C-alpha positions in Angstrom: -19.7 16.5 8.2 -21.9 19.3 7.1 -25.0 18.5 5.1 -24.7 19.9 1.6 -28.5 19.4 0.5 -27.5 16.7 -2.2 -28.7 13.0 -2.2 -26.9 10.2 -3.6 -28.1 6.5 -4.2 -25.6 3.6 -4.5 -26.5 0.5 -6.4 -24.6 -2.4 -4.7 -23.3 -2.9 -1.1 -19.9 -4.7 -2.2 -16.5 -3.1 -1.3 -16.9 -0.2 -3.8 -20.5 0.8 -2.8 -19.9 0.8 1.0 -16.8 2.8 0.7 -18.5 5.3 -1.5 -21.2 5.6 0.9 -18.9 6.5 3.8 -16.9 8.9 1.7 -20.2 10.6 0.5 -21.4 11.0 3.9 -18.0 12.6 4.9 -18.7 15.1 2.1 -22.1 15.9 3.5 -24.2 14.0 1.0 -27.5 12.2 2.0 -26.8 8.6 0.9 -28.9 5.5 0.3 -27.2 2.2 -0.5 -29.5 -0.4 -2.2 -28.3 -4.1 -2.2 -30.1 -7.1 -3.8 -28.7 -9.6 -1.3 -29.7 -10.0 2.4 -26.3 -8.8 3.7 -23.5 -6.6 2.2 -20.4 -7.5 0.9 -21.0 -8.8 -2.7 -18.2 -11.1 -3.8 -16.2 -10.1 -0.6 -18.0 -12.8 1.5 -17.8 -15.6 3.7 -20.5 -18.0 5.0 -21.2 -20.4 8.0 -21.8 -24.3 7.7 -22.2 -25.8 11.0 -19.2 -25.1 13.2 -17.1 -23.9 10.1 -16.8 -20.5 8.4 -15.7 -20.5 4.7 -14.0 -17.7 3.0 -14.8 -16.7 -0.5 -12.8 -13.8 -1.2 -9.8 -12.4 0.7 -6.4 -13.7 0.4 -4.8 -10.6 1.7 -5.7 -6.8 2.1 -3.2 -4.4 0.4 -2.6 -1.5 2.7 -2.0 -3.5 5.9 1.1 -1.8 6.7 0.6 1.3 8.7 3.3 3.2 7.0 1.7 2.8 3.4 -0.5 5.6 2.1 -3.1 2.9 1.4 -3.4 2.2 4.9 -4.5 5.8 5.7 -7.3 5.4 2.9 -8.7 2.3 4.5 -8.6 4.4 7.8 -10.9 6.7 6.4 -13.6 4.2 5.8 -13.3 1.6 8.8 -11.1 1.2 11.9 -8.4 -0.9 10.4 -6.3 -0.4 13.4 -8.5 -2.7 15.2 -8.1 -5.5 12.9 -5.3 -8.2 13.5 -3.4 -9.1 10.5 -1.6 -12.6 9.7 1.7 -12.6 7.8 2.7 -16.1 6.8 6.4 -17.1 6.8 5.7 -19.3 3.7 3.6 -17.7 1.1 2.8 -20.8 -1.0 4.0 -24.4 -1.3 3.9 -26.1 -4.7 3.9 -30.0 -4.7 3.8 -32.6 -7.4 2.6 -36.2 -7.4 6.0 -37.6 -6.6 6.3 -35.4 -3.4 8.8 -32.9 -4.6 7.9 -29.5 -3.2 9.0 -25.8 -3.6 8.4 -23.4 -0.8 7.8 -19.7 -1.7 8.6 -17.4 1.2 7.0 -14.1 1.9 10.3 -12.4 2.4 12.0 -11.7 -0.9 15.5 -12.5 0.4 14.4 -15.7 1.9 12.4 -16.7 -1.4 15.5 -16.0 -3.4 17.7 -18.1 -1.4 15.3 -20.8 -1.4 14.6 -20.7 -5.2 18.4 -20.7 -5.9 18.9 -23.7 -3.6 16.0 -25.6 -5.4 16.9 -24.7 -9.0 20.5 -23.2 -9.3 20.2 -23.5 -13.2 17.6 -20.7 -13.0 20.0 -18.3 -11.2 19.9 -15.4 -13.8 16.0 -15.3 -13.8 15.6 -15.9 -10.1 17.8 -13.0 -9.4 15.9 -10.8 -11.8 12.6 -11.8 -10.4 13.9 -11.0 -6.8 15.4 -7.8 -7.7 12.0 -6.5 -9.5 10.0 -7.6 -6.4 12.3 -5.4 -4.2 12.3 -2.5 -6.6 8.6 -2.3 -6.6 8.0 -2.5 -2.9 7.2 1.2 -2.6 5.8 1.9 -6.0 2.4 4.0 -5.7 -1.0 2.6 -7.0 -2.6 4.9 -9.3 -5.3 7.1 -7.7 -7.7 8.1 -10.6 -10.0 11.3 -10.0 -7.0 13.2 -8.2 -6.7 16.7 -9.0 -4.2 17.5 -11.6 -1.7 18.7 -9.1 -1.8 15.4 -7.1 -1.7 13.3 -10.3 1.4 15.2 -11.5 3.0 14.5 -8.3 2.1 10.6 -8.6 3.5 10.6 -12.1 6.9 12.2 -10.8 7.1 9.5 -7.9 6.4 6.7 -10.7 9.3 7.9 -12.8 11.9 5.7 -11.4 9.6 2.7 -11.8 8.9 3.1 -15.3 11.5 0.6 -16.5 10.3 -2.2 -14.5 6.7 -1.5 -15.0 7.3 -1.5 -18.8 9.3 -4.6 -18.7 7.2 -6.8 -16.4 3.8 -5.3 -17.8 4.6 -6.7 -21.4 4.6 -10.3 -20.7 2.0 -12.8 -19.2 2.9 -14.8 -16.0 2.6 -18.0 -18.0 5.0 -16.8 -20.8 7.4 -15.6 -18.3 7.3 -19.0 -16.5 8.6 -20.9 -19.6 12.0 -19.2 -18.9 12.6 -21.6 -16.0 13.9 -25.1 -16.2 12.2 -26.1 -13.0 8.7 -27.7 -13.6 7.8 -26.4 -9.9 8.9 -22.9 -10.7 7.0 -22.9 -14.0 4.0 -24.1 -12.2 4.3 -21.1 -9.6 3.7 -18.7 -12.6 0.3 -20.3 -13.3 -1.5 -22.6 -15.6 -4.4 -22.4 -17.7 -6.6 -19.2 -17.3 -4.5 -17.6 -14.6 -1.3 -17.9 -16.8 -2.8 -15.0 -18.8 -2.3 -12.6 -15.9 0.2 -10.1 -16.4 3.6 -11.0 -14.9 3.6 -7.6 -13.4 0.7 -8.4 -11.2 2.5 -11.3 -9.8 5.7 -9.2 -9.1 3.5 -6.5 -7.4 1.9 -9.3 -5.1 5.6 -10.6 -4.2 6.7 -7.0 -3.3 3.6 -6.3 -1.2 3.7 -9.5 0.7 7.5 -9.1 1.4 6.8 -5.4 2.5 4.3 -6.6 5.2 1.7 -4.7 3.2 -0.5 -7.6 2.2 -1.6 -9.2 5.4 -4.5 -11.4 5.9 -7.1 -9.8 8.3 -8.1 -12.2 11.0 -11.8 -12.9 10.6 -11.5 -12.6 6.7 -14.1 -10.6 4.5 -16.4 -10.1 7.6 -13.8 -8.2 9.5 -13.5 -5.7 6.8 -17.1 -5.5 5.3 -18.7 -5.7 8.6 -16.7 -2.6 9.9 -17.3 -0.4 6.8 -21.1 -1.1 6.9 -21.2 -0.3 10.6 -19.4 3.1 9.9 -21.7 3.8 7.1 -24.9 3.2 9.3 -23.3 5.1 12.3 -22.8 8.0 10.1 -26.4 8.2 9.2 -26.3 6.2 5.8 -29.3 4.2 4.9 -28.6 0.5 3.8 -31.4 -1.2 2.3 -30.9 -5.1 1.9 -32.8 -7.5 0.0 -34.0 -4.9 -2.6 -33.2 -5.3 -6.3 -32.8 -2.5 -8.5 -34.3 -3.1 -12.0 -33.9 0.4 -13.7 -32.1 3.5 -13.4 -34.3 6.5 -13.9 -33.2 8.9 -16.6 -34.8 12.3 -17.4 -33.3 14.7 -19.9 -30.2 12.6 -20.1 -29.7 12.8 -16.4 -29.8 9.9 -13.9 -32.5 11.0 -11.3 -32.9 7.8 -9.1 -33.8 4.1 -9.4 -36.7 1.9 -9.7 -37.0 -1.2 -7.6 -38.3 -4.7 -8.7 -41.5 -4.1 -6.6 -42.3 -0.9 -8.6 -40.9 1.6 -5.8 -39.1 4.7 -7.2 -36.3 6.4 -5.2 -35.1 9.9 -6.4 -31.7 11.4 -6.1 -29.4 14.0 -7.4 -26.7 11.4 -8.1 -26.7 7.5 -8.9 -23.3 5.6 -8.3 -23.5 2.2 -9.7 -21.1 -0.2 -7.7 -23.0 -3.2 -9.1 -22.1 -5.4 -12.2 -20.8 -3.0 -15.0 -22.3 -5.2 -17.8 -25.7 -5.2 -16.0 -25.7 -1.7 -15.2 -24.9 -0.4 -18.8 -26.8 -2.8 -20.9 -29.8 -3.7 -18.5 -30.4 -0.9 -16.0 -29.8 1.7 -18.5 -31.3 -0.3 -21.5 -28.0 0.2 -23.5 -29.0 3.9 -24.3 -25.6 5.3 -23.5 -23.3 2.9 -24.9 -20.8 4.2 -27.5 -18.4 2.2 -29.6 -15.6 2.5 -27.2 -17.7 0.8 -24.4 -19.0 -1.8 -26.7 -15.2 -2.5 -27.6 -14.4 -2.8 -24.1 -17.1 -5.5 -23.4 -16.2 -7.3 -26.6 -12.5 -7.5 -26.2 -11.3 -7.4 -22.7 -10.9 -10.7 -20.8 -12.6 -10.9 -17.5 -11.3 -13.2 -14.6 -12.9 -16.7 -14.8 -15.8 -17.9 -12.7 -15.1 -20.5 -10.2 -16.2 -23.4 -8.4 -15.3 -23.5 -4.7 -15.1 -26.8 -2.8 -15.2 -25.9 1.1 -14.3 -28.6 3.8 -14.7 -28.7 7.6 -12.1 -31.1 8.8 -12.0 -32.6 12.3 -8.0 -32.5 12.2 -5.4 -29.9 13.2 -3.6 -29.2 10.1 -1.5 -26.3 11.3 1.8 -28.2 10.3 1.0 -27.3 6.7 1.5 -24.2 4.7 -1.9 -22.1 4.5 -1.7 -22.1 0.6 -0.8 -25.1 -1.4 -0.6 -25.7 -5.1 -0.8 -29.3 -6.3 0.7 -30.2 -9.7 -1.3 -33.2 -11.1 0.0 -35.9 -13.4 -3.5 -36.3 -14.7 -5.7 -33.2 -15.2 -8.8 -32.8 -13.1 -11.9 -32.5 -15.4 -14.2 -29.8 -14.0 -16.8 -29.5 -16.7 -17.1 -29.8 -20.4 -14.2 -27.7 -21.6 -12.3 -27.4 -18.4 -9.5 -29.5 -17.4 -7.1 -28.4 -14.7 -3.5 -29.5 -14.5 -3.1 -27.9 -11.1 -5.2 -27.2 -8.1 -4.8 -24.8 -5.3 -6.2 -24.9 -2.0 -6.2 -23.0 1.3 -5.8 -24.3 4.9 -7.3 -21.8 7.3 -5.4 -23.1 10.4 -4.2 -19.4 10.8 -7.8 -17.9 11.5 -9.4 -19.0 14.8 -12.8 -17.7 13.7 -13.2 -20.4 11.0 -13.2 -23.6 12.9 -13.5 -25.0 16.4 -10.1 -25.8 18.2 -8.3 -28.7 16.8 -10.3 -28.7 13.5 -9.6 -26.9 10.2 -11.6 -25.0 7.4 -10.3 -25.7 3.9 -11.2 -24.4 0.5 -10.4 -25.2 -3.0 -11.0 -22.9 -5.8 -11.5 -24.3 -9.5 -11.6 -21.6 -12.3 -13.8 -22.2 -15.2 -15.3 -20.2 -18.1 -18.2 -22.9 -18.6 -20.8 -20.6 -16.7 -23.6 -21.7 -19.1 -23.1 -25.3 -18.3 -23.5 -24.8 -14.4 -26.4 -22.4 -14.9 -28.3 -24.5 -17.2 -27.8 -27.7 -14.9 -28.8 -25.9 -11.8 -32.1 -24.7 -13.6 -32.9 -27.8 -15.6 -31.4 -30.8 -13.9 -31.1 -30.3 -10.2 -30.3 -34.0 -9.6 -27.4 -34.1 -12.2 -26.3 -30.6 -10.8 -26.0 -32.2 -7.2 -24.2 -35.1 -8.6 -21.6 -33.1 -10.4 -21.0 -31.1 -7.2 -20.4 -34.3 -5.3 -18.0 -35.6 -8.1 -16.0 -32.4 -7.9 -16.0 -32.6 -4.1 -14.8 -36.2 -4.0 -12.1 -35.5 -6.4 -10.8 -32.6 -4.6 -10.7 -34.6 -1.2 -8.5 -37.1 -2.9 -6.0 -34.4 -4.4 -5.8 -32.7 -0.8 -5.2 -36.1 0.8 -2.3 -36.8 -1.5 -0.8 -33.3 -0.4 -1.4 -33.5 3.5 -2.5 -36.7 5.0 -5.5 -39.1 5.0 -8.6 -36.9 6.0 -11.6 -38.2 4.4 -12.7 -39.9 7.5 -12.5 -36.6 9.3 -14.5 -34.5 6.9 -17.7 -33.3 8.8 -18.8 -30.5 6.4 -18.8 -30.4 2.5 -19.9 -27.2 0.8 -19.7 -26.7 -3.0 -20.6 -23.4 -4.8 -20.5 -23.0 -8.5 -20.8 -20.3 -11.1 -24.4 -20.5 -10.9 -24.1 -19.8 -7.1 -22.1 -16.6 -8.0 -24.7 -15.3 -10.5 -27.6 -15.8 -8.2 -25.8 -13.9 -5.4 -24.0 -11.1 -7.2 -25.2 -10.9 -10.9 -21.6 -10.7 -11.7 -21.2 -10.8 -15.6 -20.2 -14.3 -16.6 -19.8 -15.2 -13.1 -16.4 -13.4 -12.9 -14.5 -13.6 -9.6 -12.8 -9.9 -9.9 -13.8 -8.1 -13.0 -11.4 -7.2 -15.6 -8.3 -9.5 -15.9 -5.1 -7.3 -15.8 -3.4 -9.1 -19.1 -0.2 -7.4 -20.7 -3.0 -6.1 -23.2 -5.2 -4.6 -20.7 -2.6 -3.2 -18.3 -3.7 -1.6 -15.0 -5.1 1.6 -16.1 -8.3 2.7 -14.9 -11.3 2.7 -17.4 -14.0 5.4 -17.8 -16.2 5.7 -14.9 -18.9 7.8 -16.7 -20.9 7.2 -19.8 -21.0 9.5 -22.8 -24.1 11.8 -22.8 -25.5 10.8 -19.3 -25.2 13.2 -16.3 -25.6 12.6 -12.7 -24.1 9.1 -13.0 -20.8 7.4 -12.2 -19.7 3.9 -11.7 -17.1 2.4 -9.2 -15.7 -1.1 -8.5 -13.9 -4.0 -10.3 -15.4 -3.2 -13.9 -13.8 0.3 -13.8 -10.2 -0.7 -12.5 -8.6 -3.9 -13.9 -7.3 -6.3 -11.3 -10.4 -6.3 -9.2 -10.1 -7.0 -5.4 -10.7 -4.8 -2.5 -8.2 -2.0 -3.3 -9.9 -1.3 -6.5 -13.2 -0.9 -4.7 -11.8 1.8 -2.4 -9.7 3.6 -5.1 -12.7 3.8 -7.4 -15.0 4.8 -4.7 -12.9 7.8 -4.1 -12.8 8.6 -7.7 -16.6 8.5 -7.9 -17.1 10.7 -4.8 -14.4 13.1 -6.2 -16.5 13.4 -9.3 -19.5 14.3 -7.2 -17.8 16.9 -5.3 -16.1 18.4 -8.2 -19.3 18.8 -10.1 -21.2 20.2 -7.0 -18.5 22.5 -5.8 -18.2 20.4 -2.5 -15.1 20.1 -0.7 -13.8 16.4 -0.9 -13.7 16.3 3.0 -11.5 13.3 3.3 -7.9 13.2 4.6 -5.2 12.8 1.7 -2.7 10.1 2.3 0.9 11.2 3.2 3.0 10.8 0.1 5.8 8.6 0.1 9.3 10.1 -0.4 10.8 9.6 -4.0 12.5 6.1 -3.8 14.9 4.7 -6.5 13.9 1.3 -7.9 
C-alpha cells in the first residue's frame, strides 16, 4: 500500500462505503468515510434488546464457498476465513391454516424429490425449476468496471448460460408461480410486492443455496460489518460517525469535497457517495447534474418496498422448527391503510448462539409495505397512535407465529417493532426501501451508471447502482468505483483479481 498523494471522501459507512474504503486504501488513497449514524453498517445492521439480538438484514452471504470467486473478493476486504457459516438442510417451510406444509430443501436434488412427492401433478414445472437451479450453480456475476479484456472473458463464460438467463429473466416470480397446481408451491413464489421479483432472482438463490455458496454468517451483520470496519481503520482509514453530510462541494463541475451539517468543510480529490441515491443526486447535489435518463430512472424503476419488523425474544427453545417459515393466511393481515398481506414470513434464529441465551430464541417477522408516508406522519404527529399501531401489529404477528409453532405468548420476554419511519431516520433510504432497486423482468440485473453527466471527481456505489441490492452489490459496486478512480489517476488497482471459474456447460 504505497501512498499515491490523492484523497477520497466516502459518504456512508454501509457495506458499499466500507468496502470502497478498504479497496481505496489498498490502492494508496487517503480515505475518510463519513457516516450520519452512530455506528457503521447502514441497512446491514442488528440491534440489542435486553438479552436478545435482532438481525435486520442478513439471510445469507453470497460468496461463502471458498471455491467461488466471490469468496476471494470478500477476502480482500475482511477475514472471511474466520467467519463460521450455517447451511440449513431446510431452506424454508410453507404452512397454511389447516396445517398442510411444504418443505423447501437447500439441496436441489432433495428439494426436487420433496416437491414431486408433495405435488406430482406439477412434475413438469418442478423438473424445469430444478434443472435451472442446477444449471446456474456456477454462473458468474457481472463485475462492472472491469477492463475490457476481463469483461470479454466474463461474457464468454456467460455464453452457455444465456438461454437460462433469458428464459427466467423474462417472467416475474408471481407469474411463474401460477403455473403450479399446488397452492403451497404457488405461495413459495411470493405474493404481493415480492411477487414482482424476477423469477431469475429466485432461481439464482436456489442455485447458490444448493451450492453452499450462500451460507448465513454466524453473528449476522455484525460479523461482516465489524470486520470490514476494523480492517479499514487498521489500514489507516478514518471513520467519522455521527456526522451528517448536507452538501457535496462542487467547483468548475468537479466534486471537491463535502460540507457537514455543522458547517465543517472537508476537501478531497474524489467524492464517492455510498449513501442513498435519490438524496445524493437531488439533495446533496441540488439536482444540478440530473439528465433525462436519470430522471426517467427514478420515475419508472421500482424499488424494494419498505418494511415493518416485529422482533421477539422468547424464553423457549424452538430449535425443532425450520429457521424460515412462511404462513399462508386464510384472512389477510392488515398492516396499514393500503397494505394487506396474505402470507407472513418469519425467521427463528435458533441457529445463531449470539442472538439469545441458551434455551431461548430470537424471532423476527418482516412485513413489506409501501405506505411509508402513513408511518412517517404517524410517528411525527401522533406518537400515541403510532405506539398503538405497533402494538396491534406485534399482537397479530404473535398470534400468527403461535399457529405455526406452539403457544409462546406467555414466554415472550421482549417485543421490538421498527417501521418505515425507523428506516428513514437511521438510513435516509429513499421511500424507506429495504434494498434499493427491485430486480424485475423489466429492470433486469444490469448495473446502472455510477457517474453523473458533466460532473467530474465523483462516483456512486451501492444498491442504487446495481439492482438486487444486498451485500454482494455493495462489494461489486465498490470495486467498480475504486477502479474508476484508479483508471482516471493512472494508479494500479492493487487488489487481487479472483480466479476465473473454468467454462461450464449449463
